[in-house]
Every structure is written in structure tokens, then in C-alpha cells.
All heavy atoms as an XYZ file, in Angstrom:
654
protein
N     204.274    137.219    197.357
C     202.933    136.721    197.547
C     202.332    136.404    196.182
O     202.485    137.159    195.241
C     202.097    137.770    198.279
C     200.719    137.280    198.610
S     199.657    138.477    199.443
C     200.559    138.804    200.922
N     201.650    135.298    196.106
C     201.068    134.900    194.832
C     199.634    135.420    194.722
O     198.914    135.519    195.697
C     201.091    133.383    194.689
O     200.313    132.782    195.697
N     199.265    135.728    193.498
C     197.907    136.187    193.239
C     197.015    134.970    192.990
O     197.495    133.843    192.833
C     197.881    137.094    192.022
O     198.173    136.352    190.850
N     195.735    135.219    192.902
C     194.786    134.140    192.618
C     195.105    133.476    191.281
O     195.082    132.242    191.171
C     193.361    134.696    192.608
O     192.442    133.696    192.291
N     195.418    134.274    190.278
C     195.726    133.689    188.967
C     197.036    132.903    189.003
O     197.151    131.874    188.333
C     195.761    134.761    187.878
O     196.786    135.689    188.115
N     198.001    133.355    189.800
C     199.245    132.593    189.959
C     198.968    131.231    190.580
O     199.489    130.210    190.133
C     200.246    133.339    190.849
C     200.803    134.596    190.217
O     200.761    134.724    188.971
O     201.280    135.470    190.972
N     198.136    131.215    191.600
C     197.801    129.953    192.266
C     197.037    129.026    191.335
O     197.275    127.816    191.329
C     197.033    130.224    193.565
C     197.889    130.919    194.626
C     197.175    131.047    195.956
N     195.932    131.789    195.889
C     195.816    133.109    196.036
N     196.898    133.844    196.256
N     194.634    133.697    195.982
N     196.130    129.593    190.541
C     195.396    128.790    189.555
C     196.356    128.128    188.566
O     196.213    126.956    188.231
C     194.382    129.650    188.794
C     193.219    130.131    189.616
C     192.118    129.114    189.752
O     192.015    128.216    188.898
O     191.351    129.222    190.716
N     197.345    128.888    188.098
C     198.334    128.356    187.152
C     199.152    127.238    187.796
O     199.446    126.225    187.151
C     199.255    129.464    186.651
C     198.575    130.422    185.711
C     199.516    131.555    185.328
C     198.780    132.612    184.523
N     199.607    133.798    184.257
N     199.511    127.418    189.039
C     200.274    126.395    189.755
C     199.460    125.107    189.862
O     199.967    124.008    189.605
C     200.699    126.906    191.151
C     201.760    128.007    191.002
C     201.198    125.764    192.032
C     202.025    128.789    192.276
N     198.182    125.228    190.217
C     197.324    124.041    190.339
C     197.084    123.382    188.985
O     197.059    122.150    188.893
C     195.999    124.428    191.000
C     196.108    124.812    192.473
C     194.779    125.357    192.978
C     196.573    123.650    193.319
N     196.932    124.178    187.943
C     196.783    123.620    186.595
C     198.041    122.861    186.186
O     197.968    121.770    185.632
C     196.478    124.735    185.588
C     196.242    124.300    184.150
C     195.065    123.342    184.057
C     196.005    125.522    183.274
N     199.207    123.423    186.501
C     200.469    122.747    186.214
C     200.583    121.429    186.961
O     201.095    120.440    186.433
N     200.076    121.399    188.191
C     200.104    120.166    188.979
C     199.225    119.100    188.337
O     199.618    117.931    188.251
C     199.648    120.461    190.412
C     199.774    119.344    191.427
C     201.204    118.819    191.515
C     199.295    119.827    192.782
N     198.057    119.499    187.850
C     197.177    118.548    187.153
C     197.867    117.989    185.917
O     197.788    116.795    185.642
C     195.870    119.221    186.751
O     195.097    119.512    187.881
N     198.521    118.857    185.180
C     199.235    118.403    183.975
C     200.361    117.439    184.337
O     200.563    116.426    183.673
C     199.793    119.590    183.216
C     198.745    120.382    182.493
C     199.372    121.505    181.685
N     198.355    122.328    181.095
C     198.392    123.635    181.038
N     199.429    124.289    181.522
N     197.411    124.315    180.499
N     201.082    117.772    185.385
C     202.207    116.930    185.800
C     201.740    115.555    186.251
O     202.350    114.543    185.926
C     202.981    117.613    186.930
C     204.191    116.844    187.396
C     204.961    117.617    188.450
C     206.220    116.872    188.825
N     207.027    117.636    189.776
N     200.637    115.518    187.003
C     200.129    114.248    187.513
C     199.342    113.487    186.465
O     199.159    112.279    186.573
C     199.268    114.494    188.754
C     200.005    115.069    189.957
C     199.040    115.350    191.094
C     201.122    114.156    190.414
N     198.828    114.193    185.461
C     198.145    113.533    184.360
C     196.670    113.300    184.565
O     196.030    112.614    183.773
N     196.089    113.834    185.622
C     194.663    113.680    185.854
C     194.175    114.817    186.746
O     194.950    115.510    187.384
C     194.315    112.325    186.472
C     195.287    111.867    187.536
C     195.147    112.281    188.844
C     196.345    111.013    187.215
C     196.043    111.873    189.811
C     197.239    110.597    188.185
C     197.087    111.031    189.481
O     197.966    110.622    190.429
N     192.869    114.974    186.788
C     192.244    116.049    187.546
C     192.050    115.651    189.010
O     192.111    114.472    189.365
C     190.896    116.415    186.922
C     191.002    116.937    185.501
C     191.796    118.225    185.404
O     191.671    119.094    186.293
O     192.548    118.373    184.421
N     191.755    116.633    189.830
C     191.592    116.400    191.261
C     190.445    115.437    191.560
O     190.563    114.593    192.451
C     191.362    117.738    191.978
C     191.345    117.719    193.491
C     192.639    117.144    194.054
C     191.107    119.121    194.032
N     189.354    115.529    190.805
C     188.240    114.616    191.072
C     188.645    113.159    190.860
O     188.180    112.261    191.555
C     186.998    114.973    190.266
C     187.208    114.961    188.774
O     188.363    115.030    188.311
O     186.199    114.896    188.058
N     189.557    112.926    189.937
C     190.074    111.569    189.733
C     190.914    111.135    190.938
O     190.850    109.980    191.366
C     190.899    111.492    188.447
C     191.458    110.112    188.157
C     190.397    109.034    187.960
O     189.249    109.365    187.620
O     190.723    107.859    188.174
N     191.681    112.070    191.502
C     192.415    111.777    192.742
C     191.447    111.341    193.842
O     191.706    110.384    194.571
C     193.175    113.011    193.237
C     194.454    113.277    192.491
O     194.974    112.362    191.827
O     194.942    114.414    192.569
N     190.348    112.085    193.976
C     189.361    111.766    195.007
C     188.828    110.348    194.827
O     188.741    109.585    195.787
C     188.190    112.749    194.959
C     188.512    114.146    195.408
C     187.625    115.175    195.146
C     189.680    114.455    196.092
C     187.891    116.469    195.560
C     189.958    115.748    196.500
C     189.056    116.762    196.234
N     188.469    110.001    193.608
C     187.920    108.656    193.350
C     188.958    107.575    193.628
O     188.634    106.538    194.198
C     187.423    108.557    191.906
C     186.050    109.169    191.699
C     185.480    108.824    190.337
N     186.077    109.592    189.270
C     185.747    110.838    188.953
N     184.840    111.478    189.649
N     186.334    111.463    187.956
N     190.190    107.818    193.217
C     191.231    106.809    193.395
C     191.600    106.619    194.863
O     191.885    105.519    195.299
C     192.468    107.190    192.587
C     192.222    107.077    191.087
C     193.350    107.620    190.260
N     194.638    107.094    190.663
C     195.798    107.648    190.345
N     195.830    108.722    189.608
N     196.925    107.121    190.733
N     191.619    107.691    195.633
C     192.029    107.611    197.036
C     190.902    107.073    197.927
O     191.165    106.437    198.957
C     192.491    108.972    197.524
N     189.662    107.369    197.555
C     188.499    106.800    198.217
C     188.423    106.990    199.720
O     188.633    108.079    200.247
N     188.103    105.896    200.402
C     187.850    105.949    201.840
C     189.073    106.297    202.665
O     188.937    106.881    203.744
C     187.250    104.624    202.316
C     185.814    104.479    201.886
O     185.037    105.429    201.958
N     185.447    103.294    201.423
N     190.249    105.967    202.182
C     191.461    106.343    202.928
C     191.595    107.853    202.999
O     191.920    108.417    204.045
C     192.702    105.719    202.299
C     192.792    104.223    202.505
C     194.050    103.652    201.913
C     194.064    102.137    202.071
N     195.255    101.529    201.491
N     191.323    108.523    201.878
C     191.367    109.987    201.867
C     190.281    110.550    202.781
O     190.524    111.509    203.527
C     191.191    110.519    200.447
C     191.152    112.040    200.307
C     192.437    112.666    200.823
C     190.902    112.431    198.857
N     189.112    109.954    202.749
C     188.019    110.397    203.623
C     188.445    110.327    205.084
O     188.220    111.271    205.851
C     186.787    109.538    203.371
C     185.596    109.924    204.212
C     184.413    109.011    203.914
C     183.291    109.253    204.899
N     182.171    108.343    204.697
N     189.075    109.241    205.484
C     189.533    109.083    206.865
C     190.560    110.148    207.243
O     190.508    110.707    208.342
C     190.125    107.691    207.086
C     189.093    106.580    206.990
O     187.872    106.866    207.078
O     189.504    105.417    206.800
N     191.476    110.436    206.341
C     192.494    111.464    206.598
C     191.840    112.833    206.744
O     192.172    113.606    207.653
C     193.555    111.476    205.472
C     194.450    112.699    205.563
C     194.384    110.199    205.509
N     190.893    113.130    205.879
C     190.224    114.430    205.938
C     189.401    114.588    207.214
O     189.377    115.678    207.805
C     189.347    114.626    204.699
C     190.115    114.838    203.397
C     189.166    114.755    202.206
C     190.852    116.167    203.400
N     188.747    113.533    207.654
C     187.989    113.595    208.902
C     188.935    113.870    210.069
O     188.656    114.720    210.927
C     187.182    112.304    209.126
C     186.030    112.232    208.122
C     186.666    112.209    210.564
C     185.324    110.891    208.077
N     190.059    113.179    210.093
C     191.052    113.409    211.154
C     191.560    114.845    211.127
O     191.641    115.513    212.162
C     192.217    112.430    210.988
C     193.281    112.574    212.074
C     194.619    112.024    211.665
N     195.138    112.798    210.548
C     195.860    112.292    209.551
N     196.145    111.012    209.517
N     196.313    113.062    208.598
N     191.879    115.334    209.924
C     192.389    116.705    209.793
C     191.337    117.742    210.169
O     191.652    118.754    210.792
C     192.890    116.956    208.374
C     194.169    116.194    208.063
O     194.766    115.588    208.992
O     194.581    116.201    206.895
N     190.075    117.494    209.808
C     188.988    118.394    210.186
C     188.899    118.497    211.705
O     188.842    119.601    212.266
C     187.663    117.902    209.599
C     186.475    118.683    210.075
C     186.142    119.889    209.474
C     185.685    118.222    211.118
C     185.045    120.625    209.915
C     184.602    118.944    211.561
C     184.276    120.146    210.963
N     188.891    117.353    212.370
C     188.807    117.335    213.838
C     189.970    118.093    214.464
O     189.779    118.851    215.429
C     188.776    115.900    214.359
C     187.486    115.160    214.000
O     186.480    115.823    213.652
O     187.502    113.910    214.058
N     191.170    117.914    213.915
C     192.348    118.598    214.433
C     192.217    120.114    214.259
O     192.505    120.881    215.187
C     193.618    118.095    213.747
C     194.893    118.721    214.310
C     196.149    118.357    213.555
N     196.080    118.901    212.206
C     196.231    118.199    211.084
N     196.473    116.906    211.142
N     196.160    118.775    209.919
N     191.778    120.556    213.089
C     191.662    121.992    212.828
C     190.608    122.642    213.722
O     190.803    123.755    214.216
C     191.359    122.256    211.355
C     192.491    121.892    210.418
C     193.788    122.644    210.677
O     193.754    123.784    211.191
O     194.854    122.089    210.359
N     189.492    121.949    213.948
C     188.464    122.477    214.848
C     189.023    122.614    216.262
O     188.836    123.645    216.928
C     187.201    121.583    214.842
C     186.246    121.948    215.973
C     186.499    121.685    213.493
N     189.731    121.591    216.721
C     190.319    121.635    218.066
C     191.321    122.782    218.189
O     191.326    123.501    219.202
C     190.985    120.298    218.394
N     192.149    122.962    217.170
C     193.121    124.058    217.208
C     192.443    125.418    217.177
O     192.864    126.340    217.893
C     194.117    123.923    216.053
C     195.131    122.794    216.197
C     195.884    122.579    214.888
C     196.107    123.104    217.334
N     191.398    125.560    216.385
C     190.657    126.824    216.346
C     190.096    127.147    217.730
O     190.146    128.300    218.182
C     189.543    126.756    215.311
N     189.588    126.126    218.414
C     189.046    126.336    219.755
C     190.132    126.732    220.744
O     189.940    127.647    221.561
C     188.318    125.083    220.227
C     187.028    124.830    219.473
C     186.376    123.498    219.806
O     187.034    122.632    220.431
O     185.201    123.332    219.426
N     191.281    126.065    220.677
C     192.394    126.385    221.578
C     192.844    127.826    221.386
O     192.985    128.596    222.344
C     193.581    125.416    221.361
C     194.848    125.932    222.023
C     193.237    124.029    221.874
N     193.064    128.206    220.120
C     193.526    129.565    219.854
C     192.442    130.594    220.145
O     192.751    131.718    220.568
C     194.054    129.693    218.428
C     195.398    129.033    218.273
C     195.546    127.876    217.518
C     196.525    129.554    218.902
C     196.782    127.262    217.384
C     197.755    128.948    218.779
C     197.883    127.805    218.019
O     199.113    127.200    217.897
N     191.181    130.218    219.967
C     190.102    131.120    220.342
C     190.092    131.376    221.835
O     189.920    132.515    222.276
N     190.295    130.315    222.616
C     190.365    130.458    224.075
C     191.539    131.335    224.496
O     191.455    132.045    225.495
C     190.479    129.088    224.751
C     189.202    128.271    224.638
O     188.140    128.849    224.309
O     189.276    127.037    224.849
N     192.621    131.278    223.734
C     193.813    132.094    224.032
C     193.702    133.510    223.487
O     194.620    134.298    223.635
C     195.053    131.437    223.425
C     195.437    130.148    224.049
C     196.673    129.597    223.395
N     196.980    128.264    223.880
C     197.909    127.486    223.365
N     198.639    127.899    222.332
N     198.128    126.289    223.862
N     192.601    133.806    222.804
C     192.359    135.114    222.187
C     193.385    135.435    221.106
O     193.720    136.585    220.860
C     192.344    136.232    223.236
C     191.417    136.010    224.400
C     189.974    136.080    223.965
C     189.062    136.060    225.191
N     188.031    135.085    225.136
N     193.880    134.394    220.453
C     194.818    134.560    219.333
C     194.000    134.534    218.042
O     193.762    133.484    217.451
C     195.852    133.432    219.351
C     196.945    133.609    218.311
O     196.703    134.284    217.279
O     198.039    133.055    218.516
N     193.540    135.711    217.635
C     192.612    135.817    216.522
C     193.168    135.251    215.224
O     192.477    134.520    214.518
C     192.204    137.282    216.316
C     191.250    137.547    215.162
C     189.928    136.825    215.379
C     191.046    139.026    214.973
N     194.412    135.561    214.902
C     194.995    135.120    213.630
C     195.000    133.596    213.545
O     194.550    133.005    212.560
C     196.416    135.682    213.433
C     196.408    137.208    213.439
C     197.048    135.133    212.161
C     195.532    137.836    212.380
N     195.525    132.926    214.558
C     195.589    131.467    214.547
C     194.196    130.847    214.591
O     193.925    129.860    213.903
C     196.442    130.946    215.706
C     197.921    131.197    215.531
C     198.524    130.412    214.382
O     198.088    129.277    214.119
O     199.448    130.936    213.744
N     193.290    131.425    215.384
C     191.932    130.894    215.462
C     191.239    130.982    214.107
O     190.609    130.015    213.657
C     191.128    131.640    216.523
N     191.375    132.122    213.450
C     190.747    132.302    212.136
C     191.378    131.367    211.111
O     190.682    130.758    210.297
C     190.853    133.774    211.680
C     190.467    133.932    210.225
C     189.993    134.656    212.567
N     192.693    131.235    211.144
C     193.372    130.351    210.203
C     192.858    128.924    210.334
O     192.483    128.290    209.341
C     194.892    130.383    210.414
C     195.607    129.335    209.608
C     195.826    129.524    208.263
C     196.014    128.148    210.193
C     196.460    128.550    207.497
C     196.650    127.166    209.445
C     196.877    127.372    208.093
N     192.827    128.407    211.553
C     192.406    127.014    211.754
C     190.918    126.827    211.465
O     190.509    125.777    210.958
C     192.790    126.536    213.148
C     194.270    126.382    213.304
N     194.985    125.391    212.669
C     195.176    127.130    213.975
C     196.265    125.521    212.952
N     196.400    126.574    213.747
N     190.114    127.835    211.744
C     188.693    127.767    211.391
C     188.525    127.719    209.875
O     187.737    126.925    209.352
C     187.965    128.970    211.967
C     186.492    128.956    211.721
C     185.832    130.152    212.350
N     184.402    130.124    212.099
C     183.606    131.140    212.327
N     184.083    132.261    212.820
N     182.319    131.057    212.071
N     189.272    128.549    209.161
C     189.208    128.547    207.696
C     189.663    127.206    207.133
O     189.075    126.689    206.171
C     190.046    129.689    207.127
N     190.695    126.627    207.721
C     191.163    125.317    207.269
C     190.086    124.258    207.511
O     189.879    123.379    206.665
C     192.461    124.933    207.982
C     193.649    125.805    207.604
S     193.977    125.832    205.833
C     194.399    124.131    205.539
N     189.395    124.336    208.643
C     188.311    123.385    208.927
C     187.214    123.519    207.872
O     186.692    122.505    207.385
C     187.753    123.611    210.327
N     186.863    124.745    207.502
C     185.857    124.937    206.456
C     186.338    124.372    205.121
O     185.571    123.711    204.404
C     185.530    126.427    206.288
C     184.425    126.909    207.183
C     184.704    127.497    208.405
C     183.089    126.782    206.806
C     183.700    127.948    209.242
C     182.067    127.226    207.629
C     182.382    127.812    208.847
O     181.376    128.238    209.670
N     187.591    124.605    204.771
C     188.132    124.091    203.506
C     188.131    122.565    203.493
O     187.758    121.938    202.489
C     189.543    124.627    203.275
N     188.522    121.970    204.604
C     188.527    120.505    204.699
C     187.105    119.973    204.618
O     186.840    118.972    203.935
C     189.242    120.040    205.978
C     190.737    120.374    205.893
C     189.031    118.545    206.207
C     191.471    120.248    207.212
N     186.176    120.632    205.294
C     184.770    120.212    205.236
C     184.265    120.219    203.789
O     183.622    119.261    203.351
C     183.905    121.129    206.095
C     182.445    120.989    205.824
N     181.722    119.863    206.160
C     181.576    121.822    205.201
C     180.471    120.021    205.765
N     180.348    121.204    205.189
N     184.563    121.278    203.046
C     184.115    121.370    201.659
C     184.751    120.278    200.808
O     184.085    119.653    199.972
C     184.408    122.744    201.090
C     183.524    123.815    201.710
O     182.415    123.549    202.125
N     184.043    125.022    201.778
N     186.029    120.023    201.013
C     186.707    118.959    200.279
C     186.148    117.594    200.648
O     185.904    116.755    199.773
C     188.226    118.996    200.540
O     188.726    120.287    200.167
C     188.958    117.912    199.780
N     185.914    117.397    201.928
C     185.335    116.136    202.403
C     183.950    115.900    201.780
O     183.620    114.776    201.377
C     185.273    116.129    203.919
C     184.800    114.877    204.629
C     185.610    113.662    204.218
C     184.879    115.069    206.126
N     183.165    116.948    201.688
C     181.850    116.821    201.051
C     181.983    116.387    199.598
O     181.217    115.532    199.119
C     181.098    118.147    201.133
O     180.807    118.464    202.473
N     182.953    116.960    198.885
C     183.197    116.559    197.491
C     183.614    115.099    197.401
O     183.130    114.355    196.553
C     184.287    117.438    196.857
C     183.845    118.862    196.627
O     182.626    119.144    196.676
O     184.729    119.724    196.406
N     184.523    114.693    198.288
C     184.998    113.306    198.284
C     183.843    112.352    198.561
O     183.686    111.331    197.890
C     186.129    113.112    199.322
C     186.446    111.634    199.542
C     187.376    113.863    198.899
N     183.005    112.683    199.527
C     181.887    111.806    199.882
C     180.909    111.632    198.721
O     180.306    110.563    198.577
C     181.171    112.343    201.115
C     181.995    112.174    202.386
C     181.443    112.902    203.577
O     180.725    113.909    203.423
O     181.742    112.461    204.702
N     180.752    112.645    197.898
C     179.861    112.522    196.743
C     180.447    111.636    195.654
O     179.719    111.069    194.844
C     179.566    113.905    196.143
C     178.643    114.732    196.989
S     178.065    116.268    196.220
C     179.505    116.931    195.454
N     181.776    111.492    195.631
C     182.431    110.754    194.551
C     182.732    109.315    194.865
O     183.041    108.539    193.984
C     183.719    111.475    194.166
C     183.469    112.803    193.537
S     185.033    113.556    193.115
C     184.479    115.175    192.671
N     182.697    108.952    196.154
C     183.028    107.560    196.491
C     181.798    106.786    196.901
O     180.751    107.293    197.094
C     184.112    107.455    197.583
C     183.676    108.124    198.877
C     185.401    108.036    197.084
C     184.620    107.897    200.030
């Protein structure tokens, strides 16, 4: 299992490898990325609801958390494009 600092190092290495920061990715991808994120948000919400109905707490929480993460990313993208 990776720690928070391990994950930070991995993401920093990815930025170095790609040669630009994530906000630059957001600007370059623009509306296409926005469309993908909206689709993924809708999917995660639907899955959270399905697993919630099935009383599968782990899967419901996972998909709900993913929906929140996508929402936050989508908000960032919308501010940049």
C-alpha cells in the first residue's frame, strides 16, 4: 500500500515525465475532457445508487467518493476553459 507521500512522488514524477502540470492538461484538453468527466460523474452517481440499494456499503462509498472527486476535478476544468 502506498502512503500519501509515495503517491505525491508518483504524481510529481508523472508531471516531470509529461513535461507540464495538470492545469496545463486541463487547458489543452478543454471541452472534450469536460464531456468525459460529466459522463464519468453520471456513471459514478448511478453506480453509487445501485450499490446503495443493494446495501453494499464498500462499493456505494467508493463510487460516491469517485463522484465527489470527479465533481471537484470538473469544477477545476470549468474554471480553466
